[in-house]
C-alpha positions as a Markdown table, in Angstrom:
| # | Residue | x | y | z |
|---|---|---|---|---|
| 1 | Met | -168.5 | -29.2 | -130.7 |
| 2 | Met | -168.4 | -32.8 | -129.3 |
| 3 | Gln | -166.9 | -33.4 | -125.9 |
| 4 | Tyr | -165.2 | -36.7 | -124.6 |
| 5 | Lys | -162.8 | -36.9 | -121.4 |
| 6 | Asp | -162.1 | -33.1 | -121.0 |
| 7 | Tyr | -161.6 | -32.8 | -124.9 |
| 8 | Phe | -163.7 | -30.9 | -127.5 |
| 9 | Gly | -163.7 | -31.5 | -131.1 |
| 10 | Ser | -165.0 | -29.3 | -133.9 |
| 11 | Ile | -167.5 | -30.5 | -136.8 |
| 12 | His | -167.3 | -29.4 | -139.5 |
| 13 | Tyr | -169.1 | -31.2 | -143.3 |
| 14 | Ser | -167.2 | -31.1 | -146.8 |
| 15 | Asp | -169.8 | -31.7 | -149.1 |
| 16 | Glu | -167.2 | -32.5 | -152.2 |
| 17 | Asp | -165.9 | -35.4 | -150.3 |
| 18 | Lys | -169.2 | -35.8 | -148.6 |
| 19 | Ile | -167.5 | -36.7 | -145.5 |
| 20 | Phe | -168.0 | -34.7 | -141.6 |
| 21 | Tyr | -164.5 | -34.0 | -140.0 |
| 22 | Gly | -162.7 | -32.4 | -137.3 |
| 23 | Lys | -160.4 | -31.9 | -135.2 |
| 24 | Val | -159.1 | -31.8 | -131.8 |
| 25 | Glu | -159.5 | -27.7 | -130.3 |
| 26 | Tyr | -157.9 | -25.6 | -127.7 |
| 27 | Ile | -154.8 | -28.1 | -127.7 |
| 28 | Arg | -151.5 | -27.7 | -129.6 |
| 29 | Ser | -151.2 | -30.6 | -131.2 |
| 30 | Leu | -152.7 | -31.6 | -134.5 |
| 31 | Ile | -155.3 | -34.6 | -134.1 |
| 32 | Ser | -158.4 | -34.7 | -136.7 |
| 33 | Phe | -160.9 | -37.0 | -137.0 |
| 34 | Glu | -163.8 | -37.8 | -139.7 |
| 35 | Gly | -166.7 | -39.7 | -140.3 |
| 36 | Glu | -169.4 | -40.3 | -142.9 |
| 37 | Asp | -172.7 | -39.8 | -140.4 |
| 38 | Val | -172.6 | -38.4 | -136.9 |
| 39 | Ala | -172.4 | -42.1 | -134.9 |
| 40 | Ser | -169.1 | -42.9 | -137.0 |
| 41 | Leu | -167.9 | -39.3 | -136.6 |
| 42 | Arg | -168.5 | -39.3 | -132.5 |
| 43 | Glu | -166.9 | -43.0 | -132.9 |
| 44 | Ser | -163.3 | -41.4 | -134.5 |
| 45 | Phe | -163.4 | -38.4 | -132.4 |
| 46 | Glu | -163.6 | -40.6 | -128.9 |
| 47 | Gly | -160.9 | -43.0 | -130.6 |
| 48 | Val | -158.3 | -40.7 | -131.9 |
| 49 | Ile | -158.4 | -39.2 | -128.0 |
| 50 | Asp | -158.6 | -42.7 | -126.9 |
| 51 | Asp | -155.6 | -43.4 | -128.8 |
| 52 | Tyr | -153.4 | -40.2 | -127.7 |
| 53 | Leu | -153.9 | -40.3 | -124.2 |
| 54 | Ala | -152.9 | -44.3 | -124.8 |
| 55 | Leu | -149.5 | -43.0 | -126.6 |
| 56 | Cys | -148.8 | -40.2 | -124.4 |
| 57 | Asp | -148.9 | -43.1 | -121.7 |
| 58 | Glu | -146.8 | -45.5 | -123.2 |
| 59 | Lys | -144.3 | -42.6 | -124.4 |
| 60 | Gly | -144.0 | -41.8 | -120.8 |
| 61 | Ile | -144.9 | -38.0 | -121.3 |
| 62 | Glu | -148.1 | -35.9 | -120.1 |
| 63 | Pro | -150.8 | -34.9 | -122.5 |
| 64 | Glu | -152.0 | -31.7 | -123.5 |
| 65 | Lys | -154.8 | -30.5 | -121.9 |
| 66 | Pro | -157.3 | -28.1 | -122.9 |
| 67 | Phe | -157.9 | -24.9 | -120.7 |
| 68 | Lys | -154.6 | -24.8 | -118.3 |
| 69 | Gly | -155.9 | -21.9 | -116.9 |
| 70 | Ser | -153.7 | -19.2 | -118.2 |
| 71 | Phe | -153.8 | -17.4 | -121.1 |
| 72 | Asn | -152.3 | -14.2 | -123.2 |
| 73 | Val | -154.5 | -11.0 | -124.1 |
| 74 | Arg | -153.4 | -8.7 | -125.9 |
| 75 | Val | -155.0 | -5.4 | -125.0 |
| 76 | Gly | -152.7 | -2.7 | -126.4 |
| 77 | Ser | -150.1 | -0.4 | -123.9 |
| 78 | Lys | -153.1 | 1.9 | -123.2 |
| 79 | Met | -155.6 | -0.3 | -121.7 |
| 80 | His | -152.7 | -2.6 | -120.2 |
| 81 | Arg | -151.7 | 0.5 | -118.3 |
| 82 | Gln | -155.3 | 1.9 | -117.8 |
| 83 | Ala | -156.0 | -1.8 | -116.2 |
| 84 | Ala | -152.8 | -1.7 | -114.5 |
| 85 | Leu | -153.6 | 1.9 | -112.4 |
| 86 | Phe | -157.0 | 0.6 | -111.6 |
| 87 | Ala | -155.8 | -2.7 | -109.8 |
| 88 | Gln | -153.3 | -0.7 | -108.1 |
| 89 | Gln | -155.5 | 1.6 | -106.7 |
| 90 | Arg | -157.7 | -0.8 | -105.5 |
| 91 | Gly | -154.9 | -3.2 | -103.7 |
| 92 | Leu | -155.1 | -6.0 | -106.8 |
| 93 | Asn | -152.8 | -7.2 | -108.6 |
| 94 | Leu | -153.4 | -7.2 | -112.3 |
| 95 | Asn | -154.6 | -11.1 | -112.6 |
| 96 | Lys | -157.2 | -10.8 | -109.6 |
| 97 | Leu | -158.7 | -7.7 | -111.8 |
| 98 | Val | -159.0 | -9.8 | -115.3 |
| 99 | Thr | -160.4 | -12.9 | -113.3 |
| 100 | Asp | -162.9 | -10.8 | -111.1 |
| 101 | Ala | -163.9 | -9.0 | -114.4 |
| 102 | Leu | -164.5 | -12.1 | -116.5 |
| 103 | Glu | -166.4 | -13.7 | -113.8 |
| 104 | Arg | -168.6 | -11.1 | -114.2 |
| 105 | Tyr | -169.1 | -10.6 | -117.8 |
| 106 | Leu | -170.0 | -14.1 | -117.5 |
| 107 | Thr | -172.2 | -13.9 | -115.2 |
| 108 | Glu | -174.4 | -11.3 | -116.3 |
| 109 | Asp | -173.6 | -12.9 | -119.8 |
| 110 | Ser | -175.3 | -15.8 | -118.6 |
| 111 | Leu | -178.5 | -14.1 | -116.9 |
| 112 | Glu | -179.0 | -12.4 | -120.2 |
| 113 | Lys | -179.3 | -16.2 | -121.7 |
| 114 | Gly | -181.1 | -17.5 | -118.7 |
């Protein structure tokens, strides 16, 4: 993944076409880019981000932001019920329970890798 101005781009290679290509990830808009080598791929990626932001500004619309802070999780009705009851018994709402669980999981994961 490449990063530029809080946007992330995937990196792929087509052996048939002998070209690197990617798309801007974590937003709904389809924004793609390509290059013949790493330098031209990076230049293309940054260029499409700059063009996208300029177009949004020109049209007076808010550009999509990756990771806006909310997402849907499908866990099935049994786990949903268990989580809701678990949270209620501890005086938490479901959002706080999930946030705490993710923070704990991600902290433990980073400690194991560090």
